[in-house]
Residue, then its C-alpha position, 0 to 999 in steps of 0.5 A: m494507480i488505484m482502482i479504476h473508478n472512471e464510469e466510462r473506462k469500466a464499461e469499455y474494460y467490462q465489454a472487453l472482458l464480455e468479449k474476451k478481447s486479447d488486445y487488453e491483456g496487460v492493460f487491465y486486471v479485473g477483481v471478482t468481489s463475489t469469488g475473491v479472485f482476480c483474472r485477465p481479460t480473456c479468462p474463459a470462466r463464467k462472467p461476473k455481473y458488473d457490479n461484482c467487478e472493480f478494474y485495476e492497472t496491475a496484478q500488484q494493485a489487485l493483490l494488495a485489494s485481497f484479490r488472489p490470482c484466478q485458477r483458470c485464466r492464472p493472471l500472473s503468467h504470460p498468456n502463451h507461456v506458463s513458467d514452472i517456476v512461476r506456476l510453484l511459487v504462486e501455488a506455494v504462496e496461496q498454500n500459506p499466504e501469511k509466510r514470510w519467505k527466506g532463503q531456506d525456503f527457495k531451497e526446499l522448492s529447488i529453486d534459485e532465488s535470483t531465478a525467481r526474482r528475474q522471472f517475477k520482475k520481468r513477467f509482472g514488474m515486481t519481484f517474487v517477495e513482493y508479490a507474496r508480501s502484497r498478497r499478504m498485506g491484502l488479506a490483513l488490509k481487506s479487513i481495514r478496508s471494509g471494516g467488516k466483522i472479524i468472522d466476515t474477513q475471516l471467510a471472505s479472506g478464504y481461511d476454513s478455520s479461525s486459528g488460520f486467520r487470527d495468525a495471518f491478522s496478528r502477524i501484521m496488526g500484533a493481536a488476535p482479533t478477539r484479544l484486545e481488551d487489555s491493550l491500548i487499541l488503535r483504529a486503521s482505516w483504507l483511504d483511496t487518493p489519486l495516487g494510491p490507497m492509504m492506511a491511516v491509523a490514529d485513536d480518538s485524539g491523533l493521527y499516528l500513521l498515515e502511508f501508501v499500503d504498497r510501500r515497501g516496509l510498511e509491515r515493519e512500521v506497523e509492527r514498531l508502532r505496536t510494539r512501541l506503544k504496547a498496542a493493537i491495531i484493529p479496522g475501524q474509524t476515529p475522528p482524526i481519521q475522518s479529519m485525514e480523508r476530508e483534508l486528503s481529498q482537499f489537498f489533491e483537489g488542490t484547495l488545501t495546503e496546511f493540515k490541520t488533523p491532529l498527530h501523535l509523532v512516535g520516534s526519538p527526540f532528534q527525529k521529531s525535531v527533523w519532522e517538525q523542520l520538514k512541516k515548515i518547508p513551504p508547500g512548492e519549495t524543497r530543502s536539501y538534507a544539509d538544509i535541514a541539518l543547517a536549519l538544526g544548528k547541526p550541519a554535520a548531521y545531514r546523514a542523521v537527517a536523511q535517516a530521520n526523514g526516512a522514518n516518518q511515518i506520516a507520509i504527505v502531511i508531514p511533507c519528507h517528499r520535499v526533501i531533496n538531495t543536495s545536487g538537485k535530484l529527486g532522491g528516494y521516497g518510500g512511496g517511489v519516485a513517481r509518486k515524490e515527483w507528482l506531489l512536488n508539481h502538484e504543489k508547485i503549481g497549485g492543484q493544477y497538475n492534478e487536474k491536467s494529469t487525469 
């Protein structure tokens, strides 16, 4: 789910890249840090140095890590077939990476929106809108991941002018990077986990947000947070983020079951009451929406409980993954049902699941 760190596997993939082995097509993608592009294993371009390579299991992971598709090997096209629709849409995204696509945009390109969705989904396991969003988020998250200076991020993101980068940054983070003096400033940091990268947002006293970066709707969550608090969000570390990073590591190792990092819950009184109930669910156990509603003394409010559950912005720590349907089925989860199942299994057997599944 995240960048491949296993040195033996990385060495294997790098050798396959050098030899352009076609049997590794679809197995991995390589992001080249010196150029900012990601490629398929058979790319004909000059091979990068090993230290400049980051390997990913899917194209979406490479996009979220801020890499753009290589123009030579076209990693978002089938090796033996370059769809005109796919090619045209990918080029359109690169011309304006921060654009949020609407129905009218497809009409202007004479492309059927459902056809675009279907072709991208069939080839890459994600829709075109998911692709465009991943590319857009990748650019903004690059500054969070590196924590580098704004000008460095601008250049690394491929923007020739500062205005282009400022626009892209502010669309997601809510403020131009140099106009923060009069705002409440929150810091954001990229945290790698065994289930994929997460974004943490906090001030010096507590954590406001912790989400998987590929979560659908993350941009809207960030927008709601900054609007409600009248805040700007910039790359950086705070004590609560550092605490959260340590505790997440211990959680995934199976040595921690109770988080101590201070939280700032941003929501209505009812939402906060639901989130407090979620924190009372013991690790390894589950509750239904009806159970939560009953515990609140409002047995008829299970739909409102479900909505509050979905509005939780602090994943894992406020364990909305422990809430399932009354039928016993897992139900939905903002980070994806596969992650939800993994977390429940991990907690049921005290971290042993993590050891067996890696």
